[in-house]
Structure formats: C-alpha cells, structure tokens
C-alpha positions, 0 to 999 in steps of 0.5 A: 221759136220761143228759144230765141225769145229766151236767149234774147232775154238772157243776152240783156242779163249778160250784157247790163249797160256800160254807162249810166247817163243820170247821176247816181246819188248815194245815202252812203257817208263818203269820206271828201279828203281832198279839194276835188271830192269823190263825187266830182271824179264819179260823176260823169263830166257833163259836156257843158260843165265848163261853160257853166263854170265860166258863166260864173266867172266874168266875161273879162277874166275869161276873155283874159284866160283866152287870149293868154291861151291858158287853155292850151297849157292846161291841155299840155299838162293834162297829156301827161296824165295816165288816166282819162279822169286824171286828165279830166281833173287836171284840166279842171284844176288848172282852168279854175284858177281859184286857188288861195295863196296857202292852197298854191303853196300846197300844190307846189309842195305836192309837185316838188314831192312828185318831182323827188319820187320821179328822180328817186325812181320810185316804182308804181307812179305810172297810172296807164295800166288803171282803168278808172272809168271801169272801177267808176262803173263798178262803184255805181253798180255797187251802189245800187246793188246791181252785179258788176261785170268781170271787167269792172271787178277786174278793174278794182282789183287791179287798182288795189294791187296797184296802191299796194305796190305803190306803198311797198316801194315807198316803204323800201325807199323810206327803209333805206333812208328815213329822210326820204319820208320827209322829202316825199311829204305830202304824198307820203301820208296820202299813199300810206293812208289807203286801205287795201283788202287783200282778201277782196283782191284774192277773191276778185283773182279767184273767179275772174281771169285775165280777160274779165270772164268768169272762170269755170271754177268760180262754181260747181253750177257754172261749170256743169252749166258750161259743160253742158253748152259745150256739149250741146254745141258739139252735137249741133255742130256734128249734126250740121256737118252731116246735113251739109255734106248730105246737101252738098249732093244737091247743091253746090254752095251751103254754109252753117250760120249762128243767128242769135245763138241758134244753128242754122243753114244758109244757101247762096243767092238762087240756090235752092235748098232741100233742108226740112226746116223752118224758113227764117228769111229768103228771097230772090238774090238773098239766098235762104236761111233755114233751121233744120227741124232736127236742130230746133230741139237741141237750139232750145236746149242750147238756149236753156243751158246759156240761160243757166250759165248767164244765172250761175255767172250773176250769182258770181258777180253778185257775191263779188258786188256784195264784198266790193260794196263792204269796202265801198268807202275805202275804194272810193277814197283809193280811187280819189287818191290815185286820181289825186296822184295822177294829177300831181304827177301830171304836173311833175312830169311836165315841170320836169320835161320842160326844165321848170324851176320851183318859183318863190311864190310869195304873198304881199299886200301893197301899201303906200310906197309898196316898198320892201318893208310892206312885205306881210308875214306868209306862214311861218316866216315873213317874205321879207325874211326870205327876201333878205336871205338873197341880196340879188332878188330884194330889189325885185318884186318880180324876178323872171330870168331866162323865162320861157313861153310854154306853148313856144317851147312846146311847139318847138319841141314838136317841130323838132321831134317831127323833123327828126321822125321824118329823117328817120323814116327817110333813112328807113325808106331808103334802106328798104328800097335799096334791099328791094332793088328800087334803085330809082326811088331810093335815089329820090329819097336820098337826094331829099335826105339832106334837106331834112337833116338841114331842117333838124339842124335849123330847129336845133340851132334856132330854140325859143329866145328867153326873156328877162323880166326884173320889176322893182319894189316900187313899180307899179306900172311898167311901159315897154316899147319896141318894134313890131314882131320884136317880141313884146306881146310874147313877153306879156304872155309870158309873164301872165302864164308864169304867174297862172302856173305858179299859182296852179302848182306848176314849176315855172319855165325860168331859171332857179332864182324865179321869184313871183308874187301871188296874184288873185287874177291876171287880166289881159287886152292882147290882140286886135279884135273887132266884134261886128255883132256889137258893132265895135271897132278895134279901138272901141273893143280894146276900150271895153275890155280896159274899162272891165279890167279897170272895174274888176282889178284888184290891189292883188291883180297883175293886168297885161295891156298890149299896145295901149292907146293904139287904133285911133289918132296917134296924139288922142291915143297917147294921151288917152294911154297916158291916163289910163296907165296912170290911173292903174298906177293911183288905184288900179292893179298890184302890177300893170305891164303895157307895150306902146308905140306912143313915145310920150308914154315913155316920159311917165317915168320921169314924172312918177316913180311908180312907172319904169321904162323897158325897150325890146332890143334891135340890131341895126346891123342885122335889121332884126330884133334880139328878143331881149329887154333893155331895162331902164331905157325907153325905146327909140324910132328906127324906121328912118335908119332902116329905111336908110340901111334899105337903100331909100334915096338920101333926099328922102331920108333928109326930108324925113329927119327934117320933118321928124324934128331936131329935138326928137332926133336928139332925144333918139341920140341920147337914147341911142347913147344910153343903149350903147352905154348899157351894152358897153356896161352889160359886156364890162360886167360879163367880163368882170364875171368871167374873171371873178369865176376864173379867180375863184377857180385859181383860188380854189386850185391854190387852196387845194395845192396848199392842202396837198403840201400840208398833207405831204408835209405831215406824211413826210414828218410821220415817216422820219418819226417812224425811222427815228423810232425803228433806229432807237429800237434797234440800237436799244436792242444792240445795247440790251444785248451787250450789257447781258453779255457783259454781265454774263461774263462778269458772273463767271469771273472767280474770286481772287486778289484785291486787285481782281476785285478792284477790277471786278468794281471797276467793271461794275462801274462801267456797266453802271455807266453803260446802263445810264448812258442807254437810259439817257439815250432812250429818254432823249430820243423819247423827248425829241419824238414828243417834241416832234409831235407837239410841234406837228399838232401846233402847226395844225392848230395855226389858221391861215388867213382866208382870201376874201371871195368876191 
C-alpha cells in the first residue's frame, strides 16, 4: 500500500493551492503608476474592507450616500466591466468619492477618450477574455519562487497577447489619422507604455496547450514518463478485463474501479468476489472492493511513473516561473493598466448605454454675493471665460436640463427588456406547441399574448420623466414645494447623483448643456426613518441628521433636505424650517435644495435674495402631477380643489374655504394666475422658437437657391463665351483660308501692262485691307471676351448683405 501513500504525495505536488489567504509582501520595487496601485489590485479584497473605509468617513456622509442609493449606481456601472478585479476596482473608485477637482477632470478626460475609442470601434477593448485572477495568482507564485500552474501561465500569455493586439489596433488608427492620437489621450500613452515580452509569450505557448496542461513536447523526460504511464495503464486495463471476464463465470456483476489512481475490482452488494487480492473495503449491503495481487506491482509502477510525470511538469513550470520572474515588474504594470482600462471603459460603456452627456464641471469658490465675477481660475482658463462663452448658461450655477434619475432609467430599461422577452418566449412557446399538436395549450398562450404585448406598449409609452434644474448664481437655497408623489424627492436624488457622477468621471444623464459645480461632498436628509434603538422619533431623527450635516458641510458642499420641518406641529415645524434654511444661506453649504409643504417657507425669497422658489406642476384636470418643475413660482394648495372635483358636497367645500381664509385664497389665486401666466409664457416661447427654427430653415433654403442661381448664371456665361470663341475660331480659319487662296492666285499672274500693274497694286491693297479687317475683328472679339471675364470676376467679388439671424 506504499504506492497509495506515494501517489497522495504526488497529488499534492500536482495541485498547489489556488488561493493564498495571507497577503504577500514582496521586497521588489513595483512601479505604482496610477491612483489605484499595483498592490491594491494584487492584494485580495477583504470582506470588511468597505466597512473599514466607511468607518473612516463620517456617519453623516455614509447615511447620505445610502439614502441617495449611490451604492446601486456603483453596482450598475461596475456591471459593465469585463474582469472581476475591474468590477471590484470600479466599485471602490466610485464609492470613495475622494477625488480632487483636478482628478475629477482627469477621470472625465479618460471617459471621453474611451468613448471616442468605442465610437471608432477600436478593437481590443473587450476584457472578458482575460482571467486576471489567474494572472494575479501567477504573480504571487512567482514572488514566492513557487512553480506556477499551466492555466496561470496561459493567463499571463493571454494578458500579453491582449495588450499587443490593443497596441497594434491603436497604431493602425493613428496611422490612418494622426489626430486620433490626441483624441484618445490620455489612454494613448497608457496603452503604448505597456511592455510586451514576445519571447515569454512564445515560451508559454510552446509548452502549454489551450487547456492549460503541459505538452508532451515540453521536455524529453516528460514525454518518456507519460509514455510509461500510458503503457502501464494499458497493461492494467488488459489485466482487469481478463480478471473480470473470468470472474463473470462465478458472479453476475463485477466492474473495474480506479481508487486514488490504483486499479481495483468492485462487486455489487451481497455478491461474493473470488478475485485474490487485498480487500480494501467491504460489508453487508455495500459490496466489496479488492485490489488484485497481480495488479499491485503494476499499480506501484504506475504511481512511480506518475510521480516522475509530476516532477517533469514541475521542472517545466518552474522554468516558466523563472522567466516570468524576470519580467515581474512589466507584468505587474500591464495587469494594473488593463484593470485601469477596464474601469475607464466600464464608465464609458455606462455613459453611452444610457445616453449620458459630458458635464461642464467647474470649480467655484463662494465670496460675498456669489456672483459670476467671483468665479476663480481652474487650469488654463477660468471658469468665467468658459461661462461667458455660452450666454445661455452664464446666469446658472447649476444647469441640468432634461436630467434623468439613473436608477429609474435603469429600472425602466430592465422592465422593458423583461416584457419584450416574455412576448418573445410566448411566441416561441406557441410555435413549438403548434408543431407538437398541443392545440389547447397553444390557444391559452395565444390568448395571453395580447396582454404581454400591451405591457410592452405601455412601458414604451411611459418612460421616466426628466426634470430641469436651473439654479442662479446668487441662489444659495432653493425651496421646492408641491404635492405628495409629485416628484420632489426624485428631483433631489437626481441632482445629488448627477453631482457625484460628474465628480467620479461619469457622464451625466442629461442634455449636452449640463453644467455642474464640483462639490467636495453631497449631504442628504431624505426619507422617513425612526431609530428604535436610540429612541428617536421621525422628527428627532431628522433634526439629528440636519445637525450633523450643518456641522460637516463646507462652503463647497451640496445639501439636500427633504420635507424640512415635517413631523411636528406645523407652526413650530415651519418656524424651525425657516431658521434652518436661513442658517444654511448665511454660513452653510454652497448650495442647499429643500422640499417642504410649509407655505411659510415660500416667503423667504421675498426677504432674502439668496432664496429661490420652485414648485412641482400639478394637472388639475387629470388630477395628476406632471413631474415638471415650475421655476420662480411658489406652490399652492390643491387639496380643496381636488376635493371639489372628486365630488365632495359643496357645503363642505364652502366651509373648508371659509376656514382656510380669504387671504390664503387670494394668495392661492395670485399663485394660480402666475402659473397660468408662466404656462402661457412657455407656450409663446415654444411657438416663437418654432417660428425661429422655421425662419432659419427658410433662410437657409433661400441662400441655397441664391447660390444655385449664381452658379447657373456663371455656367451660362462661360457657355456663351465658349460658343463665341468657337465661332471666332471658325471665322478666323475661313478668312485665313481665303487669304491664302487670294495670295496664291495673285502670285500666279504674269507681268503685264501698266494697267495690269495698277490692278495688281489694287489687289495688293485689297489684300492688305482684308488682313487688317481680320486682325481688327480678332482684337475686338478678344477684347469683348476679356471684358466679359472681368465683369464675371467683378460680380463674384460683390458681397451681398446677409440677413441677421435670431
């Protein structure tokens, strides 16, 4: 049985552990080129690493990230990464939110470059084929001078081949157009800086097959040992076949088994076995397992041969380990770069998938008044220069037109894809059952199909509604009022998530004109939460969180407060809410956005220029919120009007309005008139914009028609000139021909009388007159042609006045 012990040891050599629980610390100098260094990727992520980092940050900020559901956005972005380490690194980077303003700009530049690469369809950006975990394990084994596994070596070769293909594709793109080099920056330098050892790749491919096993041709010793193993296995197979055939004469069931690499014979339960050998196991109801005496020597030899195979494979893998060890730093950097690229491409794919736009992220410190003149330089040009270049955004500190909540958009897409999949599955199931002649079941599915298709139509016709946020440069506090389920909380979360997305290098899900300040932190008090463990009510919980936000918010922070002053007596809650918002306006955050139901908070705008009002629009005809924000208008109460439309008795409605008060009703009427005026203003604005666009189209068509007329006139003039030249050439040719004929006839006349001579002189004079006439005609034609050309050139230089554009 010693052979079994030897085989057990050989198995340990063949299968070194795939995972090393302890963190490996190497004395080697490893180049840390990125913010997330090589060690952070090579070190296994501990399960409590996130909790440790969270403990270092304040509980107030952690609670803000939780209520804004920032972790779900991080998970959604990370799902676009192609590697496991890329997904972990993406989550870690997004969750940290520790970027400075310059780092945020660099992250956005990387995302933009990756988007350009994806649009160009640059090959080599699919990282799913790289097993970074195996590469990581190979580097750990190489650090410890331990033989790597075949699959680990194959993963290293795949990594190097991937980087080579990526570099070749980039070179091809740059060769087609050198401008692509700058458009792909800063990723261009990152990709081209990766070092590739072609000889190492060839060495790995030469000795490791596609399955990760060492090839027979890797060494002569290995081939000889494997041949010996195959020979012994063939002999054992023949021996066992003969024993089974002989034994079947005595028993009805017998089979050959391989136990720990040793060939044995097994019988079924309650069946005697007559093979002479070592009884390895047996008992009533379990059958017997016997190693025949004749197979023991061959089994021992087989174990020894397998041990030699393992030793030969280890030698081959050790040589590969030594070669990898020489290029350890370059492979470290390549792995680090690939994971970094995976993170960047994940951000780019997310931004493209959801139709994001590059935000104008700017850095602005608040001085007194917080006007446009207070914008400070950021980089090569000031933000003030950037703002002044676009007059439509110069007045806004925060400009988010048509901004979507990323999680609502993601959820709607998932629901739509699921609904479409249900329709597709139902159609396939109906087709399959029709073919199998299950007509009754097929009819049931067919009856259910219109309902599934209707669900798809409803989802397509009801996408998430975007919101518009425009906050002026002097506004420090924005107060939003509106009915419940009107979209106030979604609006708050949309702004907070957009600010964090821009800071983390993500595109914002809004229009192209999105403009966001860089915030050092985003604090939020959203939701109705009670703490039973700390004996806190809803109101007390809100106050505690607001107190923490007030203590930690800086002049560069964004504060989001939902239902400020709620949860207590309305009068006291309104007074406390006014005081809280005034404190934030005087010495609090850079921007505070608060939602409320208290009407008293609407009046702050009229006593303090730092405040601005807005309200959620409500459709009184359909009795539904429109989820749109009306700017500069305080919200009004709709409860009594809604109750009247729902059919509540008039006596109750009248009593309610009397109790509500005439003054309040007049205020509501003024607000209603303002809303109507605002709606009419928007309608007229949209109509004016429509006519402006129409006039621009007509003006462009007019210019195009004018251009076509001018071109046609030019063509016709050149055509006429060409016809004149051709006619002149024909006439000139005829005149020259007649002149030659006349001269020839004159020279043939004999010398005669004086009368004849006088006739000759007259003929010569006539001939000279004819030549002069021909030259004058030619000169006149040329002069007329030159005059026509000069007139045409002069017409081309005339600059017509251009109509002014709106």
